[in-house]
N, C-alpha and C positions, 0 to 999 in steps of 0.2 A: 759436945756435939755441935757442929755447924753445918748448915745446909743452905746452899744457894740454889734457888729455883729460877730458871729463865724460861719465859714463854714468849713466842713470837708467832704472829698470824694465827692466833688460836682463840678467837672470840672476843667478847666485850670485857671490860674491866671487872665486872662483877664475877663473870665466869673465871677469869684469871685469878682473882683474889681467893675464890673458893677452892680452886685447884691447888694453889700455893699453900693454903691453910691445911688442906687434906694431906699433901705431901709432907709438910713440916710435922704433922702429927705422927706419921709413920716413923720419922727419924728422931723423934723426941727421946727415945731410949737407946739409941745406937751411938756408939763412940765413933770418933773420927770426923773428918771433913768430907762432905758429900756435895755433889753437884748434879742437879737434874735439869735437863734441857728438853723442852717440848717445842717443836716447830710444826706449825700447821702448813698445809698445802693450799694454794689458791686453785689448784686443778681438781682436787677431790676432797673427800671428808676424812682423810687420814692425817693423824698427828704422829710425827716421829719423836719418840721419847728415848733419851739416852741418860743413863745413870753412871756416874763415876764416883768411886769412893776409895777408902784406904786399902793398902796392900795390893794396888793394881786392879781393884774391883771395877769391872765394866760390864754393863748390860744394855741392850737396846730392845725396843718393843714398838710396834706400830699400833696405835690406838685407832680403832675403826669407829667413826661416828655413827654409821648405820647399825652398828651392834650395841650402841649405848655406851661405848667406852670413853666418851668425852665427859661423862658425869663425874663430879668430884669423888663421890663415894666409890665408884667403880675404879677410878684411877688409884685411889688409896688402897683398895684391895689388891690390885695388880702389883703396885709397887711393894706392898707388904709381902707378897709371895715371892717377888724377885730378889728382895734384899734379905739376907739371913740376919738373925738376931745378933750374932757375933761374927764380925769379919776380921 
């Protein structure tokens, strides 16, 4: 398993490190190479998340800050639902 997590315009360094750790936890038992990109907006409280993985796997999701979706535990749960156990 290899996972690359990129975050841009998405809060301070503490928040970024917690989000990266939460995402890495999701991929700990999944095979293949994965890339997760989260880009924040300066115009609103939305973060655009894209996930790419083996066998052409691609998903995207908009994380809404006003709905609490910027919290690491919530992001971990969302990614866990989006990414199947065996791809």
